[in-house]
C-alpha positions as CSV (number, residue, x, y, z in Angstrom):
1,M,1.4,15.7,24.7
2,A,4.4,15.2,22.3
3,A,7.4,17.7,22.5
4,N,7.6,20.5,19.8
5,D,3.9,19.7,18.4
6,F,2.3,22.8,19.4
7,T,3.3,25.7,21.6
8,P,1.8,26.8,24.8
9,P,1.3,30.1,23.5
10,G,-0.5,29.1,20.3
11,L,-3.0,26.6,22.0
12,N,-3.6,29.4,24.8
13,R,-4.1,31.8,21.4
14,L,-6.5,29.0,19.9
15,H,-8.7,28.9,23.3
16,R,-8.9,32.6,23.9
17,V,-10.5,33.1,19.8
18,L,-12.8,29.8,20.2
19,S,-13.7,31.3,24.1
20,G,-14.8,34.7,22.6
21,Y,-17.3,33.4,20.2
22,V,-19.0,31.5,23.1
23,Q,-19.0,34.5,25.3
24,R,-20.2,36.5,22.7
25,G,-22.9,34.1,22.2
26,T,-22.1,33.5,18.4
27,V,-22.1,30.0,19.0
28,P,-23.7,28.1,22.4
29,G,-20.9,25.8,22.7
30,L,-18.1,23.9,21.1
31,V,-16.1,21.0,21.0
32,A,-12.9,21.6,18.6
33,A,-9.4,19.2,18.1
34,V,-6.1,19.9,16.8
35,A,-4.0,16.7,16.6
36,K,-0.6,16.2,15.2
37,G,1.2,12.6,15.5
38,D,0.3,11.3,18.7
39,S,-0.3,14.9,20.5
40,T,-4.2,16.0,20.8
41,H,-5.7,19.1,22.4
42,V,-9.2,19.2,23.0
43,E,-11.5,23.0,23.7
44,V,-14.4,22.2,25.6
45,L,-16.7,25.1,26.2
46,G,-19.9,26.4,26.7
47,R,-23.2,24.5,27.2
48,R,-24.9,21.9,25.2
49,D,-28.2,23.9,25.7
50,V,-29.1,27.1,26.4
51,D,-32.2,27.3,28.2
52,R,-31.4,24.4,30.6
53,G,-28.1,25.5,30.9
54,E,-26.5,22.0,30.6
55,A,-22.2,22.3,30.3
56,M,-20.5,20.9,27.2
57,S,-18.4,18.0,27.6
58,R,-15.8,16.1,25.3
59,D,-18.4,13.2,24.9
60,S,-21.2,15.7,23.8
61,I,-23.1,14.0,20.5
62,F,-23.5,16.7,17.6
63,R,-25.2,16.1,14.0
64,I,-22.6,16.4,11.7
65,A,-24.6,16.9,8.3
66,S,-22.0,16.6,5.3
67,M,-19.3,15.6,7.4
68,S,-21.0,12.3,6.8
69,K,-19.9,12.0,3.1
70,P,-16.5,11.2,3.9
71,I,-17.5,8.4,5.4
72,T,-19.8,7.0,2.8
73,A,-17.1,7.6,0.5
74,V,-14.6,5.4,2.4
75,A,-17.4,2.8,2.9
76,A,-17.7,2.5,-1.0
77,L,-14.5,2.2,-1.4
78,T,-13.8,-1.2,0.6
79,L,-16.8,-2.7,-1.4
80,V,-14.3,-1.4,-4.5
81,E,-11.1,-3.2,-2.5
82,D,-14.0,-6.5,-1.7
83,C,-13.9,-6.3,-5.5
84,V,-18.0,-6.3,-5.4
85,L,-18.1,-2.5,-6.8
86,R,-15.7,-1.1,-9.8
87,L,-15.3,2.1,-9.8
88,D,-16.0,2.6,-13.6
89,D,-18.6,0.1,-14.1
90,P,-22.5,1.3,-13.9
91,V,-24.4,1.8,-11.0
92,E,-27.6,0.3,-13.0
93,E,-26.7,-3.4,-11.7
94,F,-27.8,-2.3,-8.4
95,L,-29.6,1.0,-9.0
96,P,-32.0,-0.4,-12.4
97,E,-33.7,2.9,-11.4
98,L,-30.7,5.0,-13.0
99,A,-30.7,3.4,-16.3
100,D,-31.1,4.5,-19.2
101,R,-31.3,8.3,-18.5
102,R,-32.0,11.2,-20.6
103,V,-30.9,14.4,-20.1
104,L,-32.3,17.9,-20.5
105,K,-30.8,20.0,-23.3
106,S,-29.7,22.4,-20.9
107,P,-30.1,22.9,-17.3
108,G,-33.0,25.3,-17.2
109,S,-34.7,23.3,-19.8
110,P,-38.5,22.1,-19.9
111,L,-38.7,18.8,-18.5
112,E,-39.7,17.1,-21.3
113,E,-36.8,18.7,-23.5
114,T,-34.1,16.5,-23.0
115,V,-31.6,13.9,-24.8
116,P,-30.2,10.5,-24.1
117,A,-27.5,10.1,-22.1
118,E,-24.4,9.9,-23.5
119,R,-23.0,6.7,-21.3
120,P,-24.3,4.8,-17.9
121,I,-23.6,6.7,-14.4
122,T,-20.5,5.0,-12.7
123,L,-19.7,4.8,-9.1
124,R,-16.8,7.3,-9.8
125,D,-19.4,9.6,-10.9
126,L,-21.0,9.6,-7.6
127,L,-18.3,9.7,-5.4
128,S,-17.2,12.4,-7.5
129,F,-20.1,15.1,-7.4
130,R,-20.4,14.5,-11.6
131,A,-23.4,11.9,-11.7
132,G,-25.6,14.6,-13.6
133,F,-28.2,15.0,-10.9
134,G,-27.5,16.9,-7.6
135,G,-28.3,20.3,-5.4
136,V,-29.4,22.9,-8.3
137,W,-30.2,26.6,-6.4
138,N,-32.1,28.6,-9.7
139,P,-35.3,28.8,-8.6
140,D,-36.7,29.4,-12.0
141,W,-35.4,26.3,-13.8
142,P,-38.1,23.5,-13.8
143,I,-36.3,21.3,-12.6
144,T,-35.6,22.7,-9.2
145,A,-39.5,22.6,-8.2
146,A,-39.2,19.0,-9.9
147,M,-37.2,18.2,-7.1
148,Q,-38.5,19.7,-4.7
149,E,-42.6,18.1,-5.6
150,A,-40.7,14.7,-5.5
151,G,-39.2,15.2,-1.9
152,I,-35.6,14.5,-3.0
153,A,-34.4,18.2,-3.1
154,P,-31.1,18.5,-0.9
155,A,-32.4,20.5,2.1
156,P,-30.6,21.0,5.8
157,P,-31.2,17.1,7.4
158,R,-34.1,16.3,9.0
159,F,-35.3,19.6,8.9
160,S,-37.5,19.5,5.9
161,P,-41.3,19.6,6.4
162,E,-41.8,16.1,5.1
163,P,-39.3,13.6,5.9
164,A,-37.1,12.1,2.8
165,P,-38.9,9.0,1.4
166,E,-37.7,5.8,2.0
167,P,-34.5,4.6,-0.3
168,D,-36.3,2.5,-3.0
169,L,-39.2,5.3,-3.1
170,Y,-36.3,8.0,-3.2
171,L,-34.3,6.0,-6.0
172,R,-37.9,5.4,-8.2
173,R,-38.8,9.1,-7.8
174,L,-35.0,10.5,-9.0
175,G,-35.4,8.1,-12.0
176,E,-38.3,9.5,-12.5
177,L,-36.8,12.8,-13.4
178,P,-34.1,13.3,-16.4
179,L,-30.5,14.5,-15.2
180,I,-29.3,18.1,-15.7
181,Y,-26.0,17.4,-16.9
182,Q,-24.6,14.5,-19.1
183,P,-22.9,11.8,-16.6
184,G,-19.5,13.4,-15.9
185,E,-20.0,16.8,-17.2
186,A,-20.3,19.0,-14.1
187,W,-20.1,19.0,-10.2
188,L,-24.0,18.5,-8.5
189,Y,-23.6,18.5,-5.0
190,H,-25.2,16.1,-1.9
191,M,-27.6,13.9,-4.1
192,P,-24.8,11.5,-5.3
193,L,-23.4,10.7,-1.9
194,A,-27.3,10.0,-0.9
195,V,-27.4,7.6,-3.3
196,T,-24.4,6.2,-2.9
197,G,-25.4,4.9,0.3
198,V,-28.2,2.8,-1.0
199,L,-26.0,1.4,-3.5
200,I,-23.8,-0.1,-0.7
201,A,-26.7,-1.3,1.1
202,R,-28.1,-3.3,-2.3
203,A,-24.7,-4.1,-3.1
204,S,-23.7,-5.5,0.4
205,G,-26.9,-7.3,0.8
206,R,-27.0,-5.4,4.6
207,P,-29.1,-2.2,5.8
208,F,-26.4,1.0,5.0
209,P,-26.2,1.5,9.1
210,E,-25.5,-1.5,9.7
211,F,-23.0,-1.8,6.9
212,L,-21.1,1.2,8.5
213,R,-21.7,-0.1,11.8
214,E,-19.9,-3.4,11.2
215,R,-16.8,-2.3,8.3
216,L,-16.3,1.5,9.8
217,F,-17.6,2.3,13.3
218,E,-17.1,-0.9,15.5
219,P,-13.1,-1.6,14.1
220,L,-12.7,2.3,14.4
221,G,-13.9,2.5,17.8
222,M,-16.8,5.1,16.9
223,D,-19.4,4.1,19.4
224,D,-21.3,7.5,19.2
225,T,-21.5,7.4,15.3
226,A,-24.9,6.5,13.9
227,F,-27.7,7.9,12.1
228,H,-29.8,8.4,15.4
229,V,-29.3,8.8,19.2
230,P,-30.5,5.6,21.4
231,P,-32.3,6.8,24.8
232,E,-28.9,6.1,26.7
233,K,-26.9,8.2,24.9
234,Q,-29.9,11.0,24.2
235,E,-28.9,13.4,27.1
236,R,-25.2,13.9,25.4
237,L,-26.8,15.1,22.1
238,V,-26.4,19.0,21.7
239,S,-29.5,21.0,21.2
240,A,-29.2,22.3,17.6
241,Y,-30.0,26.0,16.4
242,R,-30.4,28.5,13.8
243,V,-30.1,32.2,13.9
244,D,-33.0,34.2,13.2
245,P,-32.8,36.7,10.0
246,E,-34.6,39.4,11.3
247,S,-33.4,39.5,15.2
248,G,-30.2,37.5,14.5
249,A,-31.1,35.7,17.8
250,L,-30.5,32.2,18.3
251,E,-33.4,30.0,18.1
252,L,-33.6,26.0,18.7
253,A,-34.0,24.3,15.8
254,D,-34.3,20.5,17.4
255,P,-33.8,20.1,21.1
256,G,-31.2,17.7,22.5
257,E,-34.2,16.0,24.0
258,N,-36.7,14.6,22.3
259,S,-34.9,15.0,19.3
260,I,-35.3,14.3,15.2
261,W,-32.5,12.1,15.6
262,S,-33.9,10.0,18.2
263,E,-35.7,7.8,15.9
264,P,-33.9,6.4,13.2
265,P,-35.0,8.1,9.6
266,P,-37.0,6.5,7.0
267,F,-33.9,7.5,4.7
268,P,-30.3,6.6,6.2
269,D,-29.1,9.3,3.9
270,G,-25.0,8.7,3.8
271,G,-24.9,12.4,2.6
272,G,-25.7,13.9,5.7
273,D,-27.6,12.2,8.8
274,L,-25.1,11.2,11.1
275,V,-24.6,12.2,14.7
276,S,-20.9,11.7,16.0
277,T,-18.3,12.9,18.6
278,V,-15.1,14.8,18.3
279,D,-13.2,11.8,19.5
280,D,-15.3,9.7,17.0
281,Y,-14.5,11.7,14.4
282,L,-10.8,12.0,15.3
283,A,-10.4,7.8,14.8
284,F,-11.6,8.5,11.5
285,A,-10.0,11.4,10.6
286,R,-6.7,9.3,11.8
287,M,-7.0,6.0,10.0
288,L,-7.0,8.5,6.7
289,L,-3.6,10.8,7.6
290,G,-2.4,6.8,8.7
291,G,-3.1,5.7,5.0
292,G,-6.2,4.0,6.0
293,I,-5.1,1.9,9.0
294,Y,-5.7,3.1,12.6
295,S,-4.3,1.5,16.0
296,G,-3.3,-1.5,13.9
297,T,-6.6,-1.2,12.1
298,R,-6.5,-1.6,8.2
299,I,-9.8,-0.2,6.9
300,L,-8.7,1.3,3.5
301,S,-5.4,0.5,1.4
302,R,-2.9,3.5,0.8
303,P,-3.9,4.0,-2.7
304,S,-7.4,4.0,-2.3
305,V,-6.9,7.1,0.3
306,E,-4.6,9.1,-2.3
307,L,-7.2,8.3,-4.8
308,M,-9.8,9.5,-2.6
309,T,-8.0,12.6,-1.3
310,T,-7.1,13.7,-5.0
311,D,-9.2,16.0,-7.0
312,H,-10.8,14.6,-9.6
313,L,-12.3,17.7,-11.2
314,T,-11.7,18.8,-15.1
315,A,-11.9,22.5,-16.2
316,E,-15.1,21.6,-17.8
317,N,-16.6,21.0,-14.1
318,R,-14.9,23.5,-13.0
319,R,-16.8,26.0,-14.8
320,R,-20.3,24.0,-14.5
321,G,-20.7,23.8,-10.5
322,G,-19.8,24.5,-7.3
323,L,-21.8,25.9,-4.2
324,V,-20.1,29.5,-4.7
325,N,-18.7,31.7,-7.0
326,G,-14.8,30.9,-7.4
327,A,-15.6,27.5,-5.3
328,W,-12.8,25.8,-7.5
329,D,-10.1,28.8,-7.7
330,T,-7.9,27.3,-5.4
331,A,-9.8,23.7,-4.4
332,G,-10.9,20.4,-6.1
333,W,-13.0,17.7,-4.9
334,G,-12.2,14.5,-4.5
335,F,-14.5,11.2,-3.5
336,G,-16.6,12.9,-1.0
337,V,-14.1,15.7,0.3
338,Q,-12.7,19.5,-0.8
339,V,-9.1,19.2,-1.8
340,T,-6.8,22.2,-1.8
341,T,-5.2,22.7,-5.0
342,A,-3.1,26.0,-4.6
343,R,-2.2,27.8,-1.2
344,S,-3.9,30.7,-0.7
345,G,-3.5,30.8,3.3
346,L,-2.1,28.6,5.8
347,A,-3.3,25.1,4.4
348,S,-0.9,23.1,2.4
349,V,-1.7,21.9,-1.3
350,G,-3.6,18.8,-0.8
351,R,-5.1,19.6,2.3
352,Y,-8.6,17.7,2.0
353,G,-11.7,17.7,4.7
354,W,-15.2,19.0,4.3
355,D,-17.7,20.8,6.5
356,G,-21.3,20.3,8.0
357,G,-24.2,22.8,7.5
358,L,-25.4,21.6,11.0
359,G,-22.2,23.7,12.6
360,T,-19.4,21.5,12.2
361,A,-16.2,21.4,10.1
362,W,-12.9,18.9,9.3
363,F,-9.7,19.1,7.5
364,N,-6.7,16.9,7.7
365,D,-3.7,18.3,6.2
366,S,-0.9,15.4,5.3
367,R,2.1,17.3,4.9
368,E,1.6,18.8,8.3
369,R,0.5,15.7,9.6
370,L,-2.4,18.0,11.4
371,I,-5.8,17.6,12.1
372,G,-8.8,20.1,13.1
373,I,-12.5,19.4,13.7
374,L,-14.8,21.6,14.9
375,L,-18.2,21.0,16.6
376,T,-20.5,23.4,17.3
377,Q,-24.4,23.2,17.3
378,R,-25.3,26.5,15.3
379,L,-26.6,26.0,11.6
380,W,-24.3,27.8,9.3
381,Q,-26.0,30.6,7.2
382,S,-24.3,30.1,4.1
383,P,-22.3,27.7,2.2
384,Q,-19.0,29.7,3.1
385,P,-17.8,28.9,6.6
386,P,-18.5,31.1,9.5
387,D,-15.9,33.3,11.2
388,V,-15.9,30.7,13.9
389,A,-14.6,28.2,11.6
390,V,-12.2,30.0,9.9
391,D,-10.3,31.2,12.9
392,F,-10.5,27.7,14.1
393,E,-8.4,26.4,11.3
394,T,-6.4,29.5,11.1
395,G,-5.4,29.1,14.8
396,A,-4.8,25.2,14.3
397,Y,-2.0,26.0,12.2
398,A,-0.5,28.7,14.1
399,A,-0.2,27.0,17.2
400,L,2.1,24.5,15.1
401,A,5.6,24.3,16.7
402,A,7.3,23.4,13.6
């Protein structure tokens, strides 16, 4: 470890806090990393599987859920730099299902009450979650039931009773429904990044998993990041747990052995389907913190990284969208990442990252040159990060030496 990056008392405190969550049974186990420059400190605690008692290891494989979104955003930007895609061109050239859209008169209107879209959907709209479609949480809106009936409503990755339809069918069903808002008008979660994966596949002429492997995972050495876990690696996949709402006890959601992730999915969803390890995601995070370059390999240009990690929300977007009330009081949204816009805690303005609802969290802080990655196998219970994630981030900053 390089001198003066982290203090030993700070790292000891971080270990003590994280160990407490494991000892109390809040999470069965975890792998966490804090990094600055060439320094890396990793915590490996608890068990991969509660029943079998398997110890957690640094190379344990986790379902990273929405931490997939920044990876998909980077993949799309590589095609922008290749001049295959343009941020402000209509995506209907490759996604004709999204052409000539109709838009609900209001989000709660009947599906037949629509007006024409004022403009086409662009890649910029998809990456910034302002495409006019996405997750809605009001059960009384007709569009909510329509998305559920079509099998395209956002849900925890692969835990829905019915698997997501394959990409072409997904796009066709999406194209049959009206937009909820005009393109550019509101921030709506998840689905635009799922669609971005289909766009990448069609624009590149290669399956999306293959494109990610060739353009990102192999150059960055992310050997364990993929849409499924092959047989030779399945012993390293952690079991996933959810909280029983009545008893508060942990119950198995998906085993490490014979997991849902043991087979490739019909629809490789770039918004939430990937698995990864702490060292794989560290390579990705270091690439972004390094202005698009990692270990001598250039993935993106520095301007593209800066564009990705800049807040793109307008005042109108802030009024209309968000996962929780007050979501945009001190934060905004870039391309696949949340961006801190006002200091309300230890994080610097400009800090960016995103969490995964199956139990993971990540942030980069360019001012501090700090990376934090937390991987657990307990599903989050709300859009708000749980205490273990909040305390991990606090501990990472508090361990800085200067």
